[in-house]
N, C-alpha and C positions, 0 to 999 in steps of 0.2 A: 693525251699528248705529253711529251717531254717538254722542260724549258727551253723552246726552241719556235722560232717563226718561220713558217713555210711560205715562200711568195712565188706563185707561178711566174713566168717570165717569158715562154714561148712555146708553143705546142705542148708536149709533154715535159717540159722540162720545168724545174723548180729551183729557186734559191733558197738555201737554209742559212739561217742564222741563229747562232748561240752566244751566250756571253757567262763571264765569270768577272767577279771583283775581289781583290784582297786588299785588305787594311790594317794596319799596325803590324804588318809582318815584315821585316827587313832589317836594315842595319842603322835605322835613325837610333837616337838616344832613348825616345820615348816609344819605341815599338815594343809590342808584348812578346812578340817571337822573334829572336834574334838569328836570321838565316841569310847568307849570300842572296844578292837579287835575282842571278841566274836560276836559283831553287825557287824563289817567289814566283817567276814569272812561266817556269817548267809547270808547277802544279796548277795556276791559274789557267795556262793554256789546255793541259789536259782534260780538265773539267767542261771546257768548253766543246773542244775535240771530239771527245766523248759523246756529247750529246749531238754532234752532228753525224758520226758514224753511227751510232744507235737508230738514227732516222734513215740510213741508208746513203748517206752524202759522202760526197769526196771533196775533201778540202781545198780550196783554190786561193784563199788569202786570209791573213790574220793581222787585225788591226789593235794596236797597243796604245792605251791612253795612261800615261807615266805621270804620276804627281810625286816622284822621288827626286826629282832635280836632273840635270843634264848628266851629270858624271855617271850615274848608273845605266843610261840607256844602251849600252854595249852589252852590259851583262845579260840586262833584262830580253833583249834580242837572242843573246847566245841561250838562254833558257828555253825560249820559243823554238829556236832551230834545234834544240836537242831534241825536243819532243817531235818536230818533224822529222828529223833523223832516225829515231826509233820506230815511224812508222811507215819508215821508207819512202817518204814523200820528198822530192825534190821540185824546183822550180815555184815552190809557193811562194806569193808575195806577202812580205811584213812590211806594215807602214804604220804610222800613227803620228801622235804628238805629246810634246812635254809641257806640262805647267812650268815656265821659268820666270815667270813675273813675280811669283810669291812662294816663299819656301814653308812647307808644311812642316810639323812637329814631329808627325808619323809618317811612314811609307805608304802609298796607296796606289794600286793600279788598277785598271780595268783591260779585258782582253774581249774582242768579238772574233769569232772563228765563222768565215763563211764557207758554204759548200755549195754543191750543186747535184741534182739529181734528176733522172728521168721518171724514178719509181719510188718516191717516199714510202718507208715502212710504217706499216699500221703499227702502233706501239701499246694500244689497247687490245688485251687479250682475254680471251674466255678460259676460265679456270676448269679443269675437269682432271678426272682421276687418271687419265692417261698422259698428262703433263707432269713431268719431274722438275724440281727446281733444286738450285745450288747457288751457293754465294763462293765468289771467286776473289780472295784476297780478304783483307780482316779490314774492319772500320776503324781509322786512326784519325787523330784531330791534334793540332798544335803541335808541341814539341813532340809528341808520338811518332808524328810522321818522319821526324829527323831519327829518333831513337830507336824506331821500329821499322827502320826502310826496308828491310828485308820481306816484310809483309805486305808491302804495296805492291799491287799486282800490277805488273809492266803494261804501259800502252801496246805494246806489240801482241800480248796475249789477247787484250781486248779487240783489237783490230783483227787477229786472225778469227776469232771466235764468232765475230761479226759476219762472217762470210760464209758461214755454215748454213746452209738452207733448212728453213723450218726451224730455226732457233731465234729467240727473242732474249736481247740483251738489253740492261737497264742500269744506267750508274746509279750508285748510292750518293746522296748529298748530306747536306747536315741534318736531316730530320730523320736520318736512319733506314734501315732495311725493311721494318715494318710498315713505316709511311709509304716506303717505294713500292711494298707489293702489293699495298692498296691503290695505289696508282696505277700499277702494272694491270691488273685484273678487274674487269667491269662488273662481274656477276658473283662476286663474293666479298665478304668485309672479314679479313683476318684480325683476330685478337692476339695478344701476345700468347695467351695460353693454347693458341691452335697450332703455332710456328715451333718446331722442336729443331735445334741445331745446337752447334758448339760456338758459336757466335753472338754477340750481344746485339739484337735486333732493333734495339732503341738507341743506341748510340751513335752519334755523329760520326760520319764517315770523312768529313772534312774535305780534302780536294779529291773527292771521287777515288778514294784508297782500295774500292771494293765495288764490285759490280754484281747484280743479280742475273743469272741466265735460266731461263725455261726452255724445255726441250723435251724432246720424247725419249723413251727409254733405249730405242736401238740407238741413240746419239751418243749415249752416256759414256761410253769406252773413248769416244772422239774427244768429248767435253774434258774427260779425265787428263787425257794425253796432252791436249792444247794446254790445260791448266798447269802443269810443271809444277804439281805439289801446293797450289793455291786453292785447291778444291775443297769446298766444305758444304757437304749435302744438307739440305733441309728436308724435315718431313712434315707435311701437313697432318694435323690431327683432327678427326671430325668430332 
């Protein structure tokens, strides 16, 4: 399974909860990466949102835990709203809390995204020669996310691809593409030498700047069309 909690609530309905944290990224003097708070919350939101979407969920609420102080709250909420707008989602409730009693020397936030679904997607797959794999976007981390923003796959592409029948999508996190491939398939262990692609498969993908898609060959044209230039084929060598 992905980094997500599934809680049955009634009948066939389930609540999906995913989260992401961000530390030392923001506008404080001691932050290691200096970026506007709107960007901090956007990228943290997208990580948790992608987890919920990959599991077949519809986002219904976002909770923001803010340790940056009172002043950045509006910017942080705006970043989350930017992500919701990119997904075409309206009337999603954003709530949360700010640590205002004590001031931290570095910025920190936590975001929980909650969704609901009647049919949670099974994310563990069986690998076979009939399955094709691609990476959409590039793995980027730290200042690369700002400097190479044109290689960060948009949330809208991820969302649209999640709607294709018989296609599995898998966000790539800090442990890299190779790690995620081995989480994705239950019947094979991929090694670095087995995976041939033009993308660095062991590099951190930071705030899920790319994702893996597994699909059948007859869906490849549709996958490439939706990818809008972010498509990187993956060949598995035996």
